[in-house]
N, C-alpha and C positions, 0 to 999 in steps of 0.2 A: 504493499499500499503506499502510496506517495503522501506527501504532506497535504494538510488541509488546503493550503494555498492553491494547489493545483485544481482542487474541486471548486474552490471559490472563483478562480479564474475561468473555469468551464462555465459557470453560471453568468459571469460578466460577459463572456463572448456571446453567449445565447441572448442575453438581454440587449446588448448593443446591436446585434445583427437584427433581431426581431424588431426593435424600436425603429432602426433605420429603414428597413424594408417596409414596415407599416407606414412610416412618414412618406416614403416615396410612392406607395401604392394609392394613398388616398386620392391625390389629384388625378391620377391615371384612371382610377376606377370611376371617379366622377365624370371625367371626360367621355369614357365609354359608356356611362350611364349604367354601370353594374351596381344598381341600387337594391335595397332590401324591399320586398313586397311583404306587407303586413297582413295577417290573418283577419278577415272581416269580422269573424266571431271572436277575436281577441279583445283584450282591454281597449276601451276607446282611447285612453291616453297614449297608446302606442301608435295610433294612426299618424301622429306627427313625425314618426321615425321613418316613414315610407321614404325611399329614395336614399337612405344612409348607405354609403358604400358597404359592400359585403364581400365575402371571399377572403377577408383579411387573414383567415387561418394560414394562408400561404407563407405569411411572414414568420409565424411561429415555426412552421415546418422548416423554413430556412435557417432560423436561429438554432433549432434543436439539431439540425444536421450539421451546421458548421461547428457547433460546440461539441458534438460527439466525436466528429472527425479530429478536432483539435485535442480532445481529451486522450487521443492515442499518444500524444507527446506529453500531455500534462499529468495525467493520472495512471496511464497504462497503456497496453497495446489495443489494437483493433481486432477483436476476435469474433467468433461465431455469435456470441451473445449480443454484441453491439450491432451486428449486421442484422440479427433477427428483430431488434428493437426498431431499427431504421425502416426495414422492410415492412414491419407491421404498420408503422406510422404512415408510410407512403401508400400502402394498400388501402387503409381506411380512410386516408385523406383523399385518395383518388375517387372513392365512392362518393364522398362528400362533395368533391369538386364537380363530378358529373352531375350530381343532384342540383348544386347551386347553379351550374351553367344552364341546365334544363329550365330551371325556375326563371332565370333571367331571359332566356330565349322565348319562353312561352309567355312572360310578363305575368306570372301568377305565382302564388305560394304553393306550387305543387312541382315536384321534380320526378325522380324515379318513383316507381310504384312500390309499395311495401314488399311485394314479392321479388322484385328486382334487386332492392337493397339487401333483403335477407339472403337471397341466392348468393350474391357476391361476398357478403360477410361470412357466410358459411364455408365458401371456397377459401378465403384468405385465412379464416380461423383454423380450418383443417390443416392448411399448409404450414401454419406456424406450430400447431400442436405436433405434427408428425416430425418437423424439423427439430423441435426441442426435444421430443422423445429419443430420437436417434443421436443427438449431440449431447444432451444434458441429463438424460435419464428421466424417470417418471416419479421421483420423490417430491413431496410437498410438505412444507412446514405447517404444523397445526399450532396456531396461537394459544397462549396460556398453558397448554400442556408442553409446549417447546420441544416437540419430537417430530421427526421426519417419518411420514408414512408413504410407502410405495404404492401408487395408485394403480400400476400396471397398465392394462389396456384401457381402463376407465379413464386414464389420464387424458386421452384424446378427446372424447366428448365434454370432459370437465373443462379443459382449456379452451375449447370452442365456445362453450357457454359463457366462460369468463369474458373472452374477447368480444363476443357479439353483444352480451348484455352490458358490458362497460361502454362500449362505443354507443349504443342507443341511449343509455342512461345519461351520459354526459351530453348527448345531442339534446335530450329533453331538458337538462339543466340550463342550457344556453337560451334563456328567455328574457333576462334582464341585463342591462348594461353592466358589464364586468363580472357577472355572476359566475360563469363557467370558468373564465380565465383565473379569477381570484381563488375560488375553491380548489381548482386544479393546481394552482401554485402551492397551496398549503399541503395537499395530498403528496405532490411530487417531492417537495423537500422533506417530507416525512420518510419516504423511502430512501432519500439520499442520506439522511441522518442514520437510518438503520443500516444501510450498506457501509457507511464510513466508520461507525462507532460501536455497532452492537453485534453485527454478525461476526463470529470468531474468524479472524485472519482477513475480514473485510470482504465486501462484494463490490468490486471496483465498477463492472458494467452497470449494476442497478444504481449505484451511487452516483456515477457520472451521468447516467440517464436522468436520474431525479434532479440533479443540478441543472442540467441543460433544460428540461421542461420547466422547472421553476424560473430560470432566467428569461426564457422565451416568453413565458406567460406574463411575467412582470413587465417585460418590454412592451408587449402588445397592450397591456393595461394602461400604458401612458396615454393611449389614444381610445381605449375601449371603455374607460371609466365613465360614469355618468357626467354630463350627457355625452354618449358615445359618438365619436366622429367616424367610427368604422365598426362593423360587426365581423365576427370571425367566420360566420356562416357554417354550413354543414361541413365545409372543407376543414375548418379548425376544430369543431367540436368532435367530429368523427376521428380526426387525426389524433387529438388529445386522448380520447377514449382508447384508441388503438395503442398509442405509445406508452401510456401510463400502465395499462394491463400488461403489455409486453415487458415493461421494466420489472413488474412484480413477478411475472412468469419466469423470467430468466433468473430471478433471485430466489425462486421456489417459495415465494410469499403471496401466493394467489389468495389465501384465505384472509389476508390482511386488507384486501381491496374492499370487501363489504364493511369493514370496521373503519378504516380511515376514510373511505369514500362513502360512508353511510348516507350523506346527503344525496348522492346519485341514486342510491336505492330508494330513498324516500320519494324523490321526484318521479322515478319510474313507477313505483307502487301506487302513487296517487293517481297516475293516469290509468293503470290497470283497474284500480278500485272504481274510479269514476266511470270508466267505459262499461265495466261489468255491471255495476249498479244501475246505470242509466238504461241498459238493455233489459235487465231483469225487471225493473219497475216500470218500464214504459215511459221513461223521460225524467225521472226523479234524480237528484244529484247528491252526492255526499259533500263535495267541495263547491264553493262558488264557481271555480274554474280550475282546471288541471292544465299543466302540472302545478304542483301545490304552491309555487312561488306566486302564481297569479291569484291563488285564493287569498293569500295575505294581502297582496296589492289591491284587490277588490275590497278588502276588508278595512282599507283605510290607511294601510302602511305605504310610505313613499318607497319607491324601488330601491333607493339608497339604503334604506333602513333594512329591507329584506336581505339585501346583499350583506350588510354588516352582521345581521343575525345569523345568517346561513354560514357565513365565514367563521363566526365565533363557535357555532355548533360544530363545524368541520374541525376546528382546531382542537376542541375537546375530544372529538372522536380520534384524531391523530395522536394525541397524547395517550389515550387508551391503547391504541394500535402499538405505539412504542413500548408501553409498559407490558403488553402481552407477549413480547419476544425478548424483553431485556432480561 
């Protein structure tokens, strides 16, 4: 393991590249009229955000890529684990990019069909699962018990579920200015801390990836915080879900994702509960609107308050995650 300085510099590189690329993208996206289309059935306060440049997630992908490549010299080599992390980010980011582009081309808030998205996600998820099984084995750490369990052949569907669920959950979380980027930054730095200071002997790929994601998300937040000048789009949220889950997978820390990233689980479950209850009761709702961040927003909370509370909640969850493996 190299010095903490190398990891900090990895985060700084990601931050600088992400912030610079974001700043350069905003005027270009405006000129190309690559603006966000707002759901007509969404909060009325969000209608004013229509036309805000989207697909800004490309900047985070650039920042993470540059930082992980640089980490080969700063914190360790560039092996199979980092390649898997980058390929996962590119794959899921590509799904989001296609979705974003289709929305812009059609000038409506609909891109790929759910079946098309799921099919692509399953293909990429299976590819990562098989790759990891062959290169790293099938052992997974069980939090709190602090033991590794060999999942055997079950490892493949397990990893596929983790990847697909995380990508979609982060995508659902991306509904308020700065929400997905800020919560993801907290989750990412948690895995960096675990990889740097808690895993015996250290886990350089997971730690470097965590720092890169943290830095890139913070760099993007310079322009994505309220009032957002740019949105990450599905390009960013899908890429974030793919890269965070891949970082956890290469570190054999898959079960930490629903602990550290509990906010993603809550967001996804709120949609599942809302849709199921709506269908079963013929139109009744559990929440004012789903995902749940809109429930609080329609309850009178300003979106900045929702973001602050959700970040605080995520921070508590991340502390629990660290304690579960310490």
